[in-house]
C-alpha positions as CSV (number, residue, x, y, z in Angstrom):
1,L,28.0,48.6,24.7
2,Q,28.6,52.1,23.4
3,R,29.4,50.8,19.9
4,S,26.3,48.6,20.0
5,C,24.1,51.5,20.8
6,L,25.6,53.6,18.0
7,L,25.1,50.7,15.6
8,Y,21.5,50.3,16.7
9,T,20.6,53.9,16.4
10,S,22.4,54.3,13.1
11,T,20.6,51.2,11.7
12,I,17.2,52.4,12.9
13,A,17.7,55.7,11.1
14,K,18.8,54.0,7.9
15,N,15.9,51.6,8.0
16,E,13.5,54.5,8.1
17,D,14.9,55.6,4.7
18,S,13.2,53.3,2.3
19,N,15.6,54.4,-0.5
20,N,18.6,53.3,1.4
21,N,19.6,49.8,0.3
22,N,23.1,49.8,1.6
23,C,22.4,49.2,5.3
24,L,21.9,46.4,7.8
25,K,18.3,45.5,8.0
26,I,16.2,44.8,11.1
27,G,14.4,41.5,10.5
28,S,13.5,38.2,12.0
29,V,16.5,36.5,13.7
30,L,14.8,33.1,14.3
31,F,14.8,30.1,12.0
32,N,11.5,29.5,10.2
33,R,9.2,26.6,10.9
34,E,10.1,24.6,7.8
35,T,13.8,24.7,8.5
36,A,13.3,23.7,12.1
37,R,11.2,20.7,11.1
38,E,13.7,19.6,8.5
39,R,16.5,19.6,11.0
40,V,14.6,17.5,13.4
41,Y,13.6,14.9,10.8
42,C,17.1,14.8,9.4
43,C,18.6,14.3,12.9
44,L,20.5,17.5,12.7
45,P,21.1,19.9,15.6
46,H,17.8,21.6,16.6
47,V,17.0,25.2,16.6
48,C,14.5,25.2,19.5
49,L,13.6,23.2,22.6
50,A,10.9,23.1,25.2
51,S,11.0,21.8,28.7
52,S,8.0,19.5,27.9
53,T,5.7,18.6,25.0
54,G,2.2,17.2,25.3
55,N,1.9,13.5,25.6
56,S,-0.2,13.2,22.4
57,G,2.9,14.0,20.4
58,V,1.3,17.0,18.7
59,G,1.8,20.6,19.5
60,R,5.6,20.5,19.0
61,I,7.9,23.4,19.7
62,E,8.9,23.7,16.0
63,N,5.3,24.6,15.1
64,I,5.4,28.0,16.7
65,L,8.1,29.4,14.5
66,S,6.8,31.6,11.7
67,D,6.7,30.8,8.0
68,E,6.0,34.4,7.1
69,K,7.4,37.8,7.7
70,E,5.9,39.1,11.0
71,D,3.8,42.2,11.1
72,W,5.5,44.0,13.9
73,D,3.1,47.0,13.7
74,M,0.4,44.6,14.6
75,I,2.4,42.7,17.2
76,R,3.1,45.9,19.1
77,N,-0.5,47.2,18.9
78,P,-3.1,45.1,20.6
79,S,-5.9,47.1,19.0
80,Q,-4.9,45.8,15.6
81,Q,-5.0,42.1,16.7
82,H,-8.0,39.8,16.4
83,H,-9.0,36.9,18.5
84,H,-8.1,33.7,16.6
85,T,-9.6,30.2,17.0
86,W,-7.7,27.1,17.9
87,G,-5.2,26.2,15.2
88,G,-4.5,22.9,13.5
89,L,-2.3,20.2,15.1
90,D,0.8,21.6,13.4
91,E,0.2,25.2,14.4
92,Y,0.9,25.4,18.1
93,W,3.1,24.1,21.0
94,C,1.5,22.6,24.1
95,S,3.2,21.6,27.3
96,R,2.6,18.4,29.2
97,E,-0.3,18.3,31.6
98,S,0.5,19.4,35.1
99,Q,-1.5,19.2,38.3
100,D,0.3,22.2,39.6
101,P,-1.0,25.6,38.4
102,N,2.3,27.2,39.4
103,S,4.5,24.9,37.3
104,E,6.9,26.5,34.8
105,E,7.9,25.9,31.2
106,L,11.0,27.0,29.5
107,L,11.2,27.6,25.7
108,V,14.6,28.0,24.0
109,F,15.3,29.5,20.6
110,Y,18.6,29.7,18.9
111,T,19.1,32.6,16.4
112,K,20.1,32.2,12.8
113,Y,23.2,34.1,13.4
114,R,26.2,33.5,15.7
115,K,26.0,37.0,17.0
116,T,22.8,39.2,16.9
117,L,21.8,42.6,18.2
118,I,18.3,41.7,19.4
119,T,15.8,44.5,19.5
120,D,12.5,43.0,20.5
121,V,10.7,39.7,21.0
122,A,7.1,38.6,21.3
123,I,5.1,35.5,22.2
124,Q,1.4,34.7,21.6
125,P,-0.8,32.3,23.6
126,E,-2.9,29.7,21.9
127,G,-6.7,29.7,22.1
128,E,-9.5,29.3,22.1
129,Y,-10.5,25.7,22.8
130,F,-14.0,25.5,24.2
131,G,-13.5,29.1,25.3
132,I,-10.2,28.3,27.1
133,I,-7.0,30.3,26.7
134,F,-4.0,28.2,27.8
135,S,-1.9,31.3,28.8
136,W,0.5,31.7,31.7
137,K,0.6,33.9,34.8
138,K,4.0,35.5,34.4
139,V,6.9,35.5,31.9
140,V,10.6,36.2,32.0
141,V,12.7,36.8,28.8
142,R,16.4,36.1,28.8
143,V,19.1,36.4,26.1
144,Y,22.2,34.3,26.3
145,N,25.5,34.4,24.4
146,I,26.4,30.8,24.1
147,D,30.0,29.8,23.5
148,N,30.8,27.2,20.8
149,C,27.4,27.7,19.2
150,S,27.7,25.0,16.6
151,E,26.9,21.3,16.3
152,E,27.5,20.9,20.0
153,L,24.4,22.9,20.9
154,Y,21.9,20.2,20.4
155,T,23.7,16.9,20.1
156,N,22.0,13.6,19.2
157,G,22.1,12.1,22.6
158,P,19.4,10.3,24.7
159,Y,17.1,13.4,24.4
160,H,17.0,13.5,20.7
161,R,13.7,14.6,19.3
162,T,13.1,11.4,17.3
163,Y,11.2,10.5,20.5
164,I,8.9,13.5,20.6
165,Y,7.5,12.7,24.0
166,T,10.9,12.7,25.7
167,P,11.4,15.4,28.4
168,E,13.9,18.0,27.4
169,Q,14.6,19.7,30.7
170,E,18.0,18.0,31.1
171,R,19.0,18.9,27.6
172,I,18.1,22.5,28.2
173,G,20.1,22.5,31.5
174,G,23.1,21.1,29.7
175,L,22.8,23.8,27.1
176,L,22.4,26.8,29.4
177,D,24.5,25.8,32.4
178,N,27.5,28.1,32.8
179,Q,26.5,30.2,29.8
180,T,26.5,34.0,29.9
181,I,23.2,35.8,30.4
182,V,23.5,39.1,28.6
183,Y,19.9,40.2,29.4
184,E,17.2,39.2,31.9
185,S,13.9,41.0,32.0
186,Q,11.8,41.7,35.0
187,V,9.0,39.3,35.8
188,F,6.1,40.4,33.7
189,T,2.6,39.6,34.8
190,T,0.3,38.6,32.0
191,S,-2.1,41.5,31.8
192,C,-4.9,39.6,29.9
193,P,-4.6,35.9,30.5
194,D,-7.9,35.3,28.8
195,C,-6.7,37.0,25.6
196,T,-4.7,35.7,22.7
197,N,-3.0,39.0,22.1
198,W,0.7,39.0,21.4
199,Q,2.8,39.7,24.5
200,Y,5.5,42.2,23.3
201,F,8.8,43.0,24.9
202,Q,11.2,45.7,23.7
203,L,14.8,45.0,24.8
204,P,17.2,47.8,25.9
205,F,20.0,48.9,23.6
206,G,23.1,46.7,23.3
207,V,21.7,43.2,23.9
208,I,23.9,40.9,21.8
209,G,23.5,37.2,21.9
210,N,22.4,34.0,20.0
211,C,19.9,32.3,22.2
212,I,16.5,33.6,23.5
213,T,14.5,32.0,26.2
214,F,10.9,32.5,27.6
215,T,10.2,31.2,31.1
216,L,6.4,30.8,31.4
217,M,5.6,30.9,35.1
218,G,2.4,29.3,36.1
219,K,-0.5,28.0,34.0
220,H,-3.7,30.0,33.7
221,A,-6.2,27.3,32.8
222,A,-7.0,23.7,33.2
223,H,-8.3,21.6,30.3
224,F,-11.6,20.8,32.0
225,N,-12.9,21.0,35.6
226,G,-10.7,18.7,37.5
227,G,-8.3,18.3,34.6
228,G,-4.6,19.2,34.5
229,Y,-3.1,22.6,33.6
230,Y,-1.4,23.4,30.3
231,A,0.5,26.2,28.6
232,C,0.1,26.6,24.8
233,V,1.7,28.9,22.4
234,R,0.6,30.0,18.9
235,R,3.7,31.9,17.7
236,V,7.0,33.4,18.8
237,A,8.9,36.2,17.1
238,A,12.2,38.0,17.5
239,R,13.9,40.5,15.4
240,G,17.2,42.3,15.4
241,I,20.4,43.0,13.4
242,P,22.8,40.2,12.4
243,L,26.3,41.0,13.4
244,S,28.1,37.7,12.4
């Protein structure tokens, strides 16, 4: 842990020196959207999973990975963010409908590197759709250090994403069971469930892992009066320092 803290603080200082090119760089640690989609279509191990996906077959979990370099100054500062409108069908993830407003969703993201010092993460709700923001009531962030993080992570079994409606809860359980949790946040209450602002979380020093999860606890809004509840995400982001 002490070595991790020293590496972190040293790297932060070096990154502040724009003329220093001989240092580890803090940057995105997640795969981009294009890579994630290609792996699914080519029946390769996946880089992200969700406990459910909307029955319509759109709003898949791969959609919420970024194609561009994230603006972390904006992500950390709500005053710099603007309210966006509902994205296209390939620009968000949506859960299955639930009649229980307290139901949970679990989103899993594997990092590009086998070992990463993770510094901060963020998640952005999707909206608006007829004035509705499909946010969540609370959220917990976890980081795992998964052993044997290779082709075995997401095998082509009965839950392969060729069938995009297939529940993935059992696959996630098989992935995370008996794995080491290196960080677990407190339960954060969503401060503005009717906003599409990024929800930003800075991790403490020394969090080294290769898998990031968001547990979305409860669903803020139903589709229409009398309809089911959904959680929808526009984007996720995570950054840190690759170690191996």
